[in-house]
C-alpha positions in Angstrom: 0.0 0.0 0.0 2.9 2.4 0.9 4.7 1.5 -2.3 1.6 2.1 -4.4 1.2 5.6 -2.7 4.8 6.5 -3.5 4.4 5.4 -7.1 1.3 7.6 -7.4 3.0 10.6 -5.9 6.0 10.2 -8.2 3.8 10.0 -11.2 2.1 13.2 -10.2 5.4 15.0 -9.9 6.6 13.8 -13.3 3.3 14.9 -14.9 3.7 18.4 -13.4 7.4 18.5 -14.5 6.6 17.6 -18.1 3.7 20.0 -18.0 6.0 22.8 -17.1 8.5 21.7 -19.8 5.7 21.7 -22.4 4.5 25.2 -21.3 8.1 26.5 -21.5 8.6 25.0 -25.0 5.4 26.4 -26.3 6.0 29.7 -24.5 9.5 30.0 -25.9 8.3 29.4 -29.5 5.6 32.0 -29.1 8.1 34.5 -27.6 10.5 33.9 -30.6 7.5 34.4 -32.9 6.8 37.6 -31.2 10.4 38.8 -31.7 10.4 37.6 -35.3 10.1 41.2 -36.8 13.2 42.1 -34.8 15.4 39.0 -35.4 14.1 37.8 -38.8 15.9 34.6 -39.8 18.6 35.1 -37.2 18.8 33.1 -34.0 15.7 31.0 -34.5 16.7 28.5 -31.8 18.1 30.9 -29.2 15.0 30.9 -26.9 14.6 27.1 -27.2 18.2 26.7 -26.0 17.8 29.2 -23.1 14.5 27.7 -22.0 15.9 24.2 -22.0 18.7 25.3 -19.8 16.2 27.0 -17.4 14.1 23.8 -17.2 17.3 21.7 -16.7 18.3 23.9 -13.7 15.0 24.0 -11.9 12.9 21.1 -13.2 15.3 18.3 -14.2 17.2 16.7 -17.0 14.3 14.7 -18.6 11.8 17.7 -18.8 14.7 19.8 -20.1 15.4 17.5 -23.0 11.6 17.4 -23.5 11.6 21.2 -23.7 14.6 21.3 -26.0 13.1 18.9 -28.5 9.6 20.4 -28.2 10.7 24.0 -28.6 13.0 23.1 -31.5 10.1 21.4 -33.3 7.9 24.4 -32.6 10.5 26.8 -34.0 10.9 24.7 -37.1 7.1 24.7 -37.6 6.6 28.4 -36.8 9.8 30.3 -37.7 12.0 28.6 -40.2 11.1 28.6 -43.9 9.0 27.3 -45.2 6.7 28.0 -42.2 4.2 25.7 -40.9 6.3 22.8 -42.1 9.0 20.7 -40.5 11.2 21.1 -43.5 14.2 23.5 -43.3 15.5 25.0 -46.6 18.2 27.3 -45.3 21.5 25.5 -44.6 22.5 27.8 -41.8 19.2 27.1 -40.1 19.8 23.4 -40.4 23.2 23.8 -38.9 21.8 26.0 -36.2 19.2 23.4 -35.3 21.8 20.7 -35.1 24.1 22.9 -32.9 21.1 23.8 -30.8 20.3 20.2 -30.1 23.9 19.1 -29.5 25.0 22.0 -27.5 21.6 22.0 -25.6 22.1 18.3 -24.7 25.6 18.9 -23.5 24.6 21.9 -21.5 21.7 20.1 -20.0 24.0 17.2 -18.9 26.4 19.7 -17.4 23.7 21.6 -15.6 22.2 18.3 -14.3 25.7 17.2 -13.0 26.2 20.5 -11.3 22.7 20.4 -9.8 23.3 16.8 -8.5 26.6 17.8 -7.0 25.1 20.8 -5.3 22.3 18.6 -4.0 24.8 16.0 -2.7 26.7 18.8 -1.0 23.5 20.1 0.6 22.6 16.6 1.7 26.0 16.2 3.3 25.7 19.5 5.0 22.3 18.7 6.3 23.5 15.3 7.6 26.5 17.0 9.3 24.1 19.6 10.8 21.9 16.7 12.0 24.8 14.7 13.5 26.2 17.8 15.2 22.7 18.6 16.6 22.3 14.9 17.7 25.7 14.8 19.3 24.9 18.0 21.1 21.6 16.6 22.2 23.2 13.4 23.3 25.8 15.2 25.3 23.1 17.4 26.8 21.0 14.3 27.7 24.1 12.5 29.0 24.8 15.5 31.2 21.2 15.6 32.3 21.1 11.8 32.9 24.4 12.0 34.8 22.9 14.9 36.9 19.7 12.9 37.4 21.6 9.8 38.2 23.7 11.7 40.7 20.5 13.3 42.0 18.8 9.9 42.3 21.9 8.3 43.8 22.2 11.2 46.3 18.5 10.8 47.2 18.8 7.0 47.8 19.3 6.1 51.5 22.1 3.6 50.5 25.8 3.7 49.7 26.2 3.8 45.8 29.7 3.9 44.4 32.0 2.8 41.6 35.2 1.1 42.7 38.1 0.4 40.2 40.3 -2.6 40.0 42.7 -1.1 42.5 40.0 -0.9 45.1 39.7 2.9 44.9 36.5 5.0 44.9 35.8 6.8 41.6 32.2 7.8 42.1 30.2 8.1 45.3 26.8 9.4 46.4 26.2 11.8 49.3 25.1 9.0 51.6 28.8 8.4 52.3 28.9 11.7 54.0 25.9 10.6 56.2 27.7 7.4 57.1 31.4 8.4 57.4 31.3 12.2 57.6 33.2 12.7 54.3 31.9 14.3 51.1 32.0 12.3 47.8 34.7 14.6 46.5 36.9 13.9 49.5 36.4 10.2 49.1 37.1 10.0 45.4 40.5 8.3 44.7 40.8 6.9 48.2 41.2 3.2 48.8 38.2 1.3 50.4 40.4 0.3 53.3 41.2 4.0 54.1 37.5 4.9 54.1 36.0 1.9 55.9 38.8 0.9 58.2 40.9 -2.3 58.5 38.2 -4.4 60.2 35.6 -3.6 57.6 38.1 -4.1 54.8 39.1 -7.5 56.1 35.4 -8.4 56.3 34.4 -7.2 52.8 37.6 -7.9 50.8 36.5 -11.5 49.7 33.3 -10.1 48.3 35.1 -7.3 46.4 37.7 -9.7 45.0 34.9 -11.9 43.7 33.3 -8.9 42.0 36.6 -7.9 40.4 36.7 -11.5 39.0 33.5 -10.8 37.1 31.1 -12.3 39.6 27.8 -10.6 40.6 27.9 -10.7 44.4 25.0 -10.3 46.9 25.3 -10.8 50.6 24.2 -9.8 54.1 26.6 -9.3 56.9 27.4 -7.3 60.0 30.3 -4.8 59.6 32.2 -2.7 62.1 33.1 0.5 60.3 35.9 2.7 61.6 33.8 5.9 61.4 30.4 4.6 60.7 29.8 2.3 63.7 28.6 -1.3 63.5 25.9 -1.9 61.0 24.1 -4.8 59.4 24.3 -4.3 55.6 22.8 -5.9 52.5 25.2 -5.3 49.6 25.3 -6.1 45.9 28.3 -5.7 43.6 27.8 -5.6 39.8 31.0 -5.9 37.8 31.8 -3.5 34.9 32.9 -5.7 32.1 34.6 -4.3 29.0 34.1 -5.5 25.4 37.3 -7.6 25.7 35.7 -9.3 28.9 38.1 -7.6 31.2 36.7 -6.2 34.4 37.2 -2.4 34.8 35.6 -2.2 38.3 32.3 -2.7 39.9 29.2 -0.8 41.1 28.5 -1.2 44.8 25.1 -0.8 46.3 24.9 -1.1 50.1 21.8 -0.8 52.3 21.7 -0.4 56.1 19.4 -3.2 57.3 20.2 -2.9 61.0 16.6 -1.8 61.8 15.3 -4.7 59.8 17.6 -7.1 61.6 16.5 -5.7 65.0 12.8 -6.2 63.8 13.6 -9.7 62.7 15.2 -10.4 66.0 12.2 -9.0 67.8 10.0 -11.2 65.6 12.0 -14.2 66.4 11.8 -13.5 70.1 8.1 -12.9 69.8 7.7 -16.1 67.9 9.7 -18.0 70.6 7.5 -16.4 73.2 4.4 -17.4 71.2 5.7 -20.9 70.9 6.4 -21.1 74.6 3.0 -19.7 75.4 1.3 -22.1 73.0 3.2 -25.1 74.4 2.5 -24.0 78.0 -1.2 -23.5 77.3 -1.7 -26.5 75.1 -3.2 -24.1 72.5 -2.8 -23.3 68.9 -1.8 -19.8 67.8 -2.3 -18.8 64.1 -2.3 -15.9 61.6 -4.5 -16.2 58.5 -4.3 -14.1 55.3 -7.6 -13.2 53.7 -7.4 -14.1 50.8 -4.4 -14.9 48.7 -4.1 -13.9 45.0 -5.4 -17.3 43.9 -8.4 -17.1 46.3 -7.0 -19.4 49.0 -6.9 -18.4 52.6 -3.4 -19.3 53.7 -2.4 -19.8 57.3 0.9 -18.0 57.4 2.0 -18.8 61.0 0.9 -21.6 63.3 2.2 -22.7 66.7 1.0 -25.7 68.7 -1.1 -27.3 66.0 -0.2 -30.7 67.5 -1.9 -29.7 70.8 -5.2 -29.6 68.9 -5.0 -32.3 66.2 -2.4 -34.6 67.8 0.9 -35.7 66.5 -0.1 -36.6 62.9 1.4 -35.8 59.5 0.3 -32.3 58.6 -0.1 -31.0 55.0 2.7 -29.0 53.5 0.5 -25.9 53.2 -2.0 -25.2 56.0 -5.1 -23.5 54.8 -8.5 -22.6 56.3 -10.1 -25.2 54.0 -8.0 -27.9 55.5 -8.9 -26.7 59.0 -12.6 -26.8 58.0 -12.2 -30.5 57.2 -11.2 -31.1 60.8 -14.3 -29.4 62.2 -17.3 -31.5 63.2 -19.9 -31.4 60.4 -22.6 -30.4 62.9 -20.5 -27.4 64.0 -19.1 -26.2 60.7 -22.1 -24.3 59.3 -22.5 -22.3 62.6 -18.8 -21.6 62.8 -18.6 -20.4 59.2 -21.7 -18.2 59.7 -20.2 -16.6 62.8 -16.8 -16.0 61.1 -18.4 -14.6 58.0 -20.5 -12.2 60.1 -17.5 -11.0 62.0 -15.3 -10.6 58.8 -18.0 -8.8 56.7 -18.9 -6.3 59.4 -16.6 -3.3 58.9 -17.0 -2.3 62.6 -16.0 -5.7 63.9 -12.4 -6.1 65.1 -12.7 -9.4 67.2 -14.4 -12.7 67.0 -15.1 -15.7 69.3 -16.4 -19.1 68.3 -16.4 -22.7 69.5 -16.6 -26.0 67.7 -15.4 -29.6 67.8 -12.2 -30.7 66.1 -11.3 -34.2 64.9 -7.9 -35.3 66.2 -5.6 -37.8 64.4 -7.0 -40.7 66.4 -10.5 -39.8 65.1 -11.6 -38.6 68.5 -13.4 -35.2 68.8 -12.2 -32.3 70.9 -14.1 -29.2 71.7 -12.1 -26.0 71.0 -12.6 -22.2 71.5 -11.4 -20.0 68.7 -10.7 -16.3 69.8 -9.0 -13.7 67.6 -8.6 -10.3 66.2 -9.4 -8.9 62.7 -6.9 -6.7 60.9 -8.6 -4.5 58.3 -7.4 -2.6 55.2 -8.1 1.1 54.9 -11.2 0.4 52.9 -12.6 -1.7 55.8 -12.1 -5.1 54.2 -10.6 -7.8 56.4 -7.0 -8.5 55.6 -5.8 -10.8 58.3 -7.0 -12.9 61.2 -4.8 -13.6 64.3 -6.2 -15.8 66.9 -5.8 -18.6 69.5 -7.5 -22.0 69.5 -7.8 -23.6 72.9 -8.9 -27.2 73.7 -11.7 -26.8 76.3 -13.0 -30.4 76.3 -11.9 -31.1 79.9 -12.6 -27.8 81.4 -12.6 -27.9 85.2 -13.5 -25.8 88.1 -10.5 -23.5 87.6 -11.7 -22.6 84.1 -15.2 -21.9 85.4 -13.9 -19.5 88.1 -12.3 -17.4 85.3 -15.6 -17.0 83.4 -17.2 -13.6 83.6 -20.7 -14.9 84.4 -22.5 -18.1 85.2 -24.4 -18.0 82.0 -21.3 -18.1 79.9 -20.2 -21.1 81.8 -23.5 -22.8 81.2 -23.3 -22.0 77.5 -19.9 -23.6 77.3 -21.0 -26.6 79.3 -23.8 -27.2 76.8 -21.4 -27.5 74.0 -19.0 -29.9 75.7 -19.6 -33.5 74.4 -19.4 -34.8 78.0 -21.7 -34.5 81.0 -20.7 -31.5 83.1 -22.0 -30.9 86.6 -21.3 -28.8 89.7 -22.1 -29.4 93.4 -21.8 -27.4 96.5 -19.3 -28.4 99.4 -21.8 -30.8 100.8 -22.2 -32.6 97.5 -25.6 -31.3 96.6 -26.1 -30.9 92.9 -26.1 -27.3 91.8 -25.9 -27.7 88.0 -25.9 -30.4 85.3 -25.9 -29.8 81.6 -28.6 -31.0 79.3 -26.7 -34.0 78.1 -27.2 -35.7 81.4 -30.9 -34.9 81.6 -31.4 -36.1 78.0 -29.5 -39.3 78.8 -31.6 -40.0 82.0 -34.9 -38.7 80.6 -35.4 -36.7 83.9 -36.2 -33.0 84.5 -33.7 -30.9 86.4 -35.8 -31.0 89.6 -36.3 -34.8 89.5 -32.6 -35.2 88.9 -31.6 -33.0 91.9 -33.9 -34.9 94.3 -32.3 -38.3 93.6 -28.7 -37.1 93.2 -26.0 -38.6 93.4 -27.2 -42.2 92.9 -29.6 -41.5 90.0 -29.7 -44.3 87.5 -26.8 -46.2 89.2 -26.5 -49.9 88.4 -27.3 -51.9 91.6 -23.9 -53.6 91.5 -22.1 -50.2 91.4 -24.3 -48.1 93.8 -22.6 -48.8 97.1 -19.1 -48.5 95.6 -19.9 -45.2 93.9 -21.6 -43.6 97.0 -18.8 -44.8 99.3 -16.2 -43.2 97.0 -18.2 -40.0 96.7 -18.7 -39.7 100.5 -15.0 -40.3 101.1 -14.2 -37.5 98.5 -16.5 -35.1 100.3 -15.0 -36.0 103.7 -11.3 -35.7 102.6 -11.7 -32.9 100.0 -9.7 -35.0 97.5 -10.2 -35.5 93.8 -13.0 -37.8 92.7 -12.9 -40.5 90.0 -15.0 -43.6 89.6 -16.2 -45.8 86.8 -19.9 -46.9 87.1 -22.9 -47.9 84.9 -25.7 -45.4 84.5 -29.2 -46.3 83.3 -30.3 -44.6 80.1 -33.9 -43.5 79.7 -34.6 -46.6 77.6 -33.4 -48.9 80.4 -29.9 -49.7 78.9 -26.9 -49.4 81.2 -23.8 -47.8 79.9 -20.3 -47.3 81.4 -19.2 -43.8 82.4 -16.2 -42.4 84.1 -16.9 -39.5 86.5 -14.2 -37.0 87.6 -14.5 -34.1 90.0 -12.2 -31.6 91.3 -12.7 -29.3 94.3 -12.6 -25.5 94.0 -11.1 -24.0 97.1 -11.3 -20.5 98.6 -8.4 -18.4 99.9 -8.6 -20.3 103.2 -8.2 -23.6 101.4 -11.7 -24.8 102.1 -13.8 -26.5 99.4 -16.1 -24.0 97.9 -17.6 -26.1 95.1 -17.2 -29.3 93.2 -16.8 -29.3 89.4 -17.2 -32.6 87.6 -17.2 -34.2 84.2 -18.8 -37.5 83.4 -17.8 -39.2 80.1 -19.3 -42.2 78.3 -16.6 -44.9 78.1 -19.0 -47.7 77.1 -17.2 -48.3 73.8 -13.9 -48.5 75.7 -15.3 -51.0 78.2 -16.7 -53.2 75.4 -13.3 -53.1 73.7 -11.7 -54.2 76.9 -14.2 -57.0 77.2 -13.5 -58.1 73.6 -9.8 -58.2 74.4 -10.4 -60.3 77.5 -12.6 -62.6 75.5 -9.9 -62.9 72.8 -7.3 -63.6 75.4 -9.6 -66.3 76.9 -10.2 -67.8 73.5 -6.5 -67.9 72.9 -5.9 -69.7 76.2 -8.7 -72.2 75.3 -7.2 -72.7 71.9 -3.8 -73.5 73.3 -5.3 -75.9 75.8 -7.3 -77.5 73.0 -4.3 -77.7 70.8 -2.3 -79.4 73.5 -5.3 -81.8 74.0 -5.6 -82.5 70.3 -1.9 -83.2 69.9 -1.8 -85.4 73.0 -4.8 -87.5 71.8 -3.0 -89.1 68.8 0.2 -89.6 70.9 -1.7 -91.7 73.4 -2.7 -94.5 71.0 0.7 -94.3 69.3 2.4 -94.8 72.7 0.0 -97.6 73.6 0.7 -99.3 70.2 4.5 -99.1 70.7 4.1 -100.6 74.2 2.0 -103.4 72.7 4.7 -104.2 70.2 7.3 -104.1 73.0 5.3 -106.5 75.2 3.9 -108.9 72.5 5.1 -108.4 69.0 3.2 -111.1 67.0 1.9 -110.5 63.5 -1.7 -109.6 64.5 -0.6 -107.1 67.1 1.9 -105.6 64.7 -0.8 -105.1 62.1 -3.2 -103.5 64.5 -0.5 -101.2 66.0 0.6 -100.1 62.5 -3.0 -99.2 61.6 -3.4 -97.2 64.8 -0.2 -95.3 64.4 -0.9 -94.6 60.7 -4.3 -93.2 61.5 -3.1 -91.1 64.4 -0.1 -89.7 62.4 -2.5 -88.7 59.6 -4.7 -87.0 62.2 -1.8 -85.0 63.5 -0.6 -84.1 60.0 -4.1 -82.8 59.3 -4.1 -80.6 62.4 -0.8 -79.1 61.4 -1.9 -78.7 57.7 -5.0 -76.9 58.8 -3.0 -74.5 60.9 -0.6 -73.9 58.0 -3.5 -73.4 55.5 -5.0 -70.7 57.8 -1.6 -69.0 58.0 -1.3 -69.0 54.2 -4.8 -67.6 53.7 -4.2 -64.9 56.3 -1.0 -63.9 54.4 -2.5 -64.3 50.9 0.0 -67.0 50.2 -2.5 -69.8 49.4 -2.6 -70.4 45.6 -5.5 -72.3 44.0 -4.9 -74.5 41.1 -8.3 -74.4 39.5 -9.7 -76.7 36.8 -13.1 -78.0 35.7 -14.1 -80.6 38.4 -17.2 -82.8 38.5 -18.9 -82.5 41.9 -19.7 -86.2 42.0 -16.0 -87.1 42.0 -15.3 -84.5 44.7 -18.2 -85.8 46.9 -17.0 -89.4 46.5 -13.4 -88.4 47.4 -14.7 -86.5 50.5 -16.9 -89.4 51.6 -14.0 -91.9 51.3 -11.7 -89.5 53.3 -14.2 -89.3 56.1 -15.2 -93.0 56.2 -13.1 -93.5 59.4 -15.2 -90.8 61.1 -18.7 -92.0 60.4 -18.5 -95.8 60.0 -17.1 -96.7 63.5 -19.8 -94.8 65.3 -22.7 -96.1 63.2 -23.6 -92.8 61.4 -26.0 -93.2 58.5 -24.6 -91.2 55.6 -27.1 -90.4 52.8 -25.8 -88.9 49.5 -28.1 -87.4 47.0 -26.6 -86.6 43.6 -28.5 -85.4 40.4 -28.5 -87.5 37.3 -26.7 -85.0 35.2 -23.1 -84.1 36.0 -22.5 -80.8 37.8 -19.1 -79.1 36.9 -17.5 -76.3 38.8 -14.2 -74.4 38.4 -12.2 -75.3 41.5 -9.0 -76.7 43.0 -9.8 -80.4 43.3 -7.7 -80.8 46.5 -9.1 -77.8 48.2 -12.7 -78.7 47.1 -12.3 -82.2 48.7 -10.9 -80.4 51.8 -14.0 -78.2 52.0 -16.4 -81.1 51.8 -14.2 -83.3 54.1 -14.1 -80.6 56.8 -17.9 -80.2 56.7 -18.5 -83.9 56.8 -16.0 -84.3 59.7 -17.7 -81.5 61.6 -21.1 -83.2 61.1 -19.7 -86.5 62.4 -18.1 -84.9 65.4 -21.3 -83.2 66.6 -23.8 -86.0 65.7 -24.4 -88.7 68.4 -23.7 -92.3 67.4 -26.3 -93.8 65.1 -27.3 -90.3 63.8 -28.2 -89.3 60.3 -26.0 -87.2 58.0 -27.3 -86.1 54.6 -25.2 -84.7 51.7 -27.1 -83.4 48.7 -25.9 -81.6 45.5 -28.1 -79.7 43.1 -27.7 -77.2 40.3 -29.8 -74.0 40.5 -29.4 -71.6 37.5 -25.7 -70.6 37.6 -25.0 -72.0 41.1 -24.0 -75.4 42.4 -25.6 -75.9 45.9 -24.0 -78.4 48.3 -26.0 -79.0 51.5 -24.8 -81.1 54.5 -27.4 -81.6 57.2 -27.0 -83.6 60.4 -29.2 -84.7 63.3 -26.6 -83.6 65.9 -26.4 -81.2 68.9 -27.4 -78.2 66.8 -26.2 -74.6 67.1 -27.6 -72.0 69.6 -28.8 -68.8 68.1 -26.1 -66.7 69.8 -23.4 -68.9 68.2 -24.6 -68.8 64.6 -23.0 -65.4 63.8 -19.7 -66.7 65.2 -19.6 -70.3 63.9 -17.1 -69.5 61.1 -14.8 -67.5 63.4 -11.3 -68.8 64.3 -11.1 -71.1 67.4 -14.9 -71.1 67.8 -16.6 -74.3 69.0 -20.2 -74.8 69.8 -19.5 -77.2 72.7 -16.2 -77.3 74.6 -17.4 -79.6 77.4 -15.4 -82.7 78.3 -17.9 -85.1 76.6 -17.1 -83.3 73.3 -13.3 -83.8 73.7 -12.9 -84.6 70.0 -14.2 -81.2 69.0 -10.9 -80.3 67.3 -9.2 -76.9 67.3 -12.1 -74.8 66.1 -10.4 -73.8 62.8 -12.1 -76.3 60.4 -15.2 -74.2 59.7 -13.1 -71.0 59.5 -10.9 -72.7 56.9 -14.0 -73.8 55.0 -15.3 -70.3 54.8 -12.0 -68.8 53.5 -11.5 -71.6 51.0 -15.1 -71.2 49.7 -14.6 -67.4 49.3 -11.3 -68.0 47.4 -13.5 -70.0 45.0 -15.8 -67.0 44.7 -18.6 -68.8 46.6 -20.4 -68.6 49.9 -21.1 -70.8 52.8 -23.9 -70.4 55.4 -24.9 -72.2 58.6 -28.4 -72.6 60.0 -30.0 -74.6 62.9 -33.3 -74.9 64.5 -31.6 -74.8 67.9 -29.8 -77.1 70.4 -30.5 -80.8 69.9 -32.1 -80.2 66.5 -29.2 -80.6 64.2 -27.4 -78.1 61.9 -27.2 -77.4 58.2 -24.3 -76.0 56.2 -24.9 -74.8 52.6 -22.0 -74.2 50.1 -22.8 -72.3 46.9 -20.2 -72.3 44.1 -20.5 -70.8 40.5 -21.3 -73.4 37.9 -19.0 -74.1 35.0 -21.2 -74.5 31.9 -18.6 -76.1 29.8 -19.0 -79.7 30.8 -15.6 -80.8 29.7 -13.7 -82.1 32.8 -10.0 -82.1 32.4 -9.1 -83.1 35.9 -10.7 -85.7 38.2 -9.6 -87.3 41.4 -7.3 -90.2 40.5 -6.4 -92.7 43.2 -3.0 -92.4 44.6 -0.4 -93.7 42.1 0.8 -97.2 43.1 4.3 -97.3 44.3 6.7 -98.7 41.8 10.0 -100.2 42.9 12.8 -97.7 42.6 16.3 -98.5 41.4 18.6 -99.0 44.3 20.3 -95.7 45.2 23.1 -94.5 47.4 21.3 -92.1 49.8 22.9 -89.9 52.4 20.6 -89.0 55.4 21.6 -85.8 57.3 19.4 -85.2 60.4 20.2 -84.3 64.0 17.1 -86.2 65.2 18.7 -89.6 65.8 15.5 -91.6 66.0 14.0 -90.0 62.8 17.2 -90.5 60.9 17.5 -94.2 62.1 13.9 -95.1 61.3 14.0 -93.5 57.8 17.4 -95.2 57.1 15.9 -98.6 58.1 12.9 -97.9 55.9 15.0 -97.0 52.9 17.3 -100.0 53.5 14.2 -102.3 53.5 13.3 -100.8 50.1 16.7 -101.9 48.8 18.7 -98.6 49.0 22.1 -98.2 50.5 22.1 -95.5 53.1 24.5 -93.6 55.4 23.4 -91.4 58.3 25.2 -88.4 59.8 23.9 -85.9 62.3 25.6 -82.5 61.8 26.6 -80.3 58.9 30.4 -80.6 59.1 30.2 -84.5 59.2 27.9 -84.3 56.2 30.5 -82.5 54.1 33.2 -85.0 55.1 31.2 -88.1 54.4 29.5 -86.9 51.2 32.7 -86.7 49.3 33.7 -90.3 50.2 30.2 -91.9 50.1 29.4 -90.5 46.6 25.5 -90.4 47.1 23.0 -90.3 44.3 20.5 -88.5 46.7 21.0 -86.4 49.8 18.1 -86.0 52.2 19.2 -83.0 54.2 17.6 -81.4 57.3 17.8 -77.6 57.5 18.3 -77.1 61.2 21.7 -78.8 61.9 24.5 -78.3 64.4 27.8 -76.7 63.3 26.6 -76.0 59.7 23.0 -75.6 58.8 21.4 -77.3 55.8 21.6 -74.2 53.6 25.4 -73.9 54.1 25.9 -77.6 53.5 23.9 -77.5 50.3 25.8 -74.4 49.0 29.2 -76.1 49.9 28.3 -79.3 48.0 27.1 -77.4 45.0 30.5 -75.7 44.9 32.3 -79.1 44.4 32.6 -80.7 40.9 30.8 -83.9 42.0 28.1 -82.0 43.8 26.7 -80.2 40.8 24.8 -83.2 39.5 23.9 -84.7 42.9 20.2 -84.5 43.8 19.7 -82.7 47.2 16.3 -82.7 48.8 15.4 -80.7 51.9 13.6 -82.9 54.5 12.5 -80.5 57.3 9.8 -79.4 59.6 9.9 -75.9 58.2 7.2 -75.6 55.5 6.4 -72.0 54.9 6.7 -70.4 51.5 9.7 -68.3 52.7 11.5 -71.6 53.7 10.9 -73.0 50.3 12.2 -69.9 48.6 15.4 -70.0 50.8 16.0 -73.7 50.0 15.5 -73.2 46.3 18.0 -70.2 46.4 20.5 -72.4 48.3 20.5 -75.1 45.5 18.0 -77.7 46.7 16.2 -79.7 44.0 13.0 -80.2 46.1 11.6 -79.3 49.6 9.7 -82.0 51.6 8.0 -81.3 54.9 8.1 -83.8 57.8 6.5 -86.2 58.3 7.0 -87.3 54.6 4.8 -90.0 53.2 7.0 -92.9 52.2 5.1 -93.5 48.9 5.8 -89.8 48.0 9.5 -90.3 48.9 9.7 -93.5 47.0 8.1 -91.9 43.9 10.7 -89.1 44.1 13.5 -91.6 44.2 12.0 -93.4 41.2 11.7 -90.2 39.3 15.3 -89.5 40.1 16.2 -92.6 38.2 14.0 -91.8 35.2 14.4 -88.0 34.8 18.0 -87.4 36.1 19.2 -85.5 39.2 16.6 -82.7 39.1 13.1 -84.1 39.5 11.0 -81.5 37.6 7.7 -83.0 39.0 8.5 -81.9 42.5 8.0 -78.1 42.5 6.9 -76.8 46.0 3.2 -76.5 45.0 3.2 -80.0 43.4 4.7 -81.5 46.5 1.9 -80.0 48.6 -0.7 -81.6 46.2 1.1 -84.9 46.1 1.2 -85.1 49.9 -2.4 -83.9 50.2 -3.5 -86.6 47.7 -1.5 -89.2 49.5 -3.0 -88.3 52.9 -6.5 -88.2 51.4 -6.0 -91.7 50.0 -4.9 -93.0 53.4 -7.8 -91.5 55.2 
């Protein structure tokens, strides 16, 4: 747009110039025509020549040429013969025209060059004049700026100076005279040390040397000047760096902050006093800005927050919104309304409010919030400063400080406890409404029957005796009693009272607080009950472990006295049954531990319930057949398939059947039914036994719970079977419930599991694999239990293996290298060297790399298995090991090499569980 405007303006100027040239040409021809009578044929082109020179001088070269040509043509047309024709007959006129054109062209070029040169000279002169004027203006401005800078520097209440590389002052403001009594002119050229003194120079020299190295320096320090006294200063040094990066000096700016430091010190002292006051008063002191730029209300200072909310983790930024989350929901609206009213009222300068605050332990404390409002000039609130005091346990001393009885009553009504007062004789003078609401009495009725109103009969004499003793001795009063609520329920309370004494030391009044501690008492009862149940469990565990040991001991004595074949067979059967029973007890305890620690892993597959029921019935045959129980099993015609761990499913059904057998008298009926309902498989086990009281039904699946712990029910077990059932069922995403019509009327347990609609069953309950003879192996037994090692060695020897027994870790390492075993059965807890160290040492030998090493130990937790695997064991078996399982491991050793892949820890558990289930 600008280029187009310039082009248009240039075109207008050219049009005007050529218009002037045309007028000059025509005018010149007409003038020559007017002088024609005077000149005749002489000088026909004189005026054309002169006019073209005039146009060249004042208009330009182009219009001048245009004038020369146009005027020459006009003269030829009007003056030369023949006239009114462009033909020239006279030779001298022809020569004159040519000379006119040539000389005119040359003259125009010369005039144009002269004009251009003059214009250039004028431009240079104008530029020089502008540069001179600009320099003069710059110098003037520089002087004005320097004057202003000096004026500003002199007006700044700080030391401002320029110090060169030699440490000498070059420029100073007048503040130096105020500090040191010397004018800037007197200081100029002096060294810093001479002006400030040796002590100040030694203090400031490191900072100045850093500035002369080109560093920007800022610092605060206390300086003892020679003539300026001791001052706290805040200084900044800005280096003056030349174009070649050399430092020519630096600008120093020094402010006296002594007053600021004194204020800070005073603030620190005030803060310390505030903290001591807050700590001594168990109160919270705060300052609150209203509001910040982003709309938040920020608590800028707090002291003693922990006295109110407890020793919990506080947020990084304390705000009023966070504090509001701590206030009881019932109190927050009232508190906000009171604060809003005080803040929005321009004439209000103070506020007082009370509310309940939640502590870190989720208990509620009543606090009183008192503060001042700092306002801006326009009346808006700018800041709050206040104190929050915990007033939950206000006593008589606090009441004495109240300005009026009414204010005390108002406070007592907000306290979440029962507050009361009595005269020196013990007669009730005041009780807050919480007590009246609790008792359902009027104030008059309550005063007549005080102090034993609503007392539990068992607590009445004890409470009155303690109260009378307190009145007699004037001592503090505290008692825990039960008070009857208006609906007849008794709740535990703790009552505390303190005497208020007059100047003579006599009791003037009693101030008391009664607090509901019923929840605490119930918790104490639950803890006592848990402790009792723990003791009962330990006694039962000892009983259950001794029971199998009794027949085992009797069987051993029988073999010792009379060891014929019939007695041997009976003793073996007894010992085998009792060992299986003890292993089950231990396995149940381990299963509960695994579930509690989320360590129990299910190995789910599609399982037909008929097979699971059959397996469970066979496992429990020894429980129901000897006592004549009649077991009825009802199965649907169509197969019912669930997604479950087969071993754990059999464990669930077995525990429920075992429980039914235990609590059903001999000759009773037990019914097990299975049916499919929509997407759920329902398994019901019903017995005709002792039944379950109503109060026990909610607790029947709890740990260590038994319906009947009497001596006639001595085979009741540990009380963990049903708890284990519930947890295993829940791990299968199912539910189990118990019901009973009451004592003596039997019980029913119902298990519900999700149905698996794909009827393909990939895993059933195969019978225990028959033992196959293993190739004779060289086996090293390492166990510090002499009897266990000897018996296992004899058993392996009977099976055809060559064994060697050692009893500590050091001997194991010595014998192993000579014996050259194919398999080492290694206990973990050994003298001298433990099993882990022995295994690692054997693995470090050339012959020990390919030797199979199996841990045979009583430690069976998952952590123990991980440690044994890390030490280099091939497998981990838990005592007592089933010989069929051990024999299968030895056989697999021969078929699959030194590392039996089939014996991972989980598969070992399943193998042992299947083996035990088969022997049951």
